[in-house]
Structures are given as structure tokens and as C-alpha cells.
N, C-alpha and C positions, 0 to 999 in steps of 0.2 A: 222816818229815821227806826219807825220800829221795824222793816221791814230788815235794812240793817244790821239790826240785833240779832234778827233771826237767821241769813248769812251766820251772824258771828256761831249764833248751837251749831247749826246746822256745819261750819269749818270743825272742831271742837268738836261732837263725835265725830267725825269723823276722824279723823289725830289716834281719839282716846283708841279707835276703829283699830288702826292701823298699831298705838301702841299693845293692843292685846293680843292683833295677830304673832308683831313680832316674837314675842314676846313667850304664846303659845310655839312658836315655831323653835326656840332655843331651850324653852321642855322638851318639847317630841328630843330634841337632835341627842341633851343631857342623859332623857329619860334612852333611848334608844343606846348609845353610849356605856351605859352602867350597866343596860341586862344586855348586853354581850359579854361585857368585865365579869358578875353575876353568875351568867350561864361559865366561860371559862372557873370557873375558880368552884363551881363542884360539880364540873365534870372534872374538875382532875382529882377533888375530895372520891366521886364514885370511881373512878378508878386508882388510889391508890385502896380504899376499902374492901375492893373485887380482885386485889392483888396481892394481897398483906392477908399472910396462913393463918 
């Protein structure tokens, strides 16, 4: 019985690890996308400022 309880804890820890990894990948994707959009916005602003007399 004790062995079964330990195996369930291991499985639960593995599940939490997988969920954490999935969340990390999702966050990396969002940050990457937002980073590119912010870079485009700042580039546009810099170009506008540079070309304004």
C-alpha cells in the first residue's frame, strides 16, 4: 500500500512538471510575439522622429 502511494506522488509530480513545462513554452511564445510587435512599434517611432523636420 505504501508503495502505491509513493507511485501516485511520483506520477503527480511528473504531471505538475509537464504542466509547468507547457506553461513555460506558452509564455515564451507570447513574449516572443509581443517582443517582435514592440520592436516594430519602436522602429516606426524612431523612423518617424528621424524624418520629421
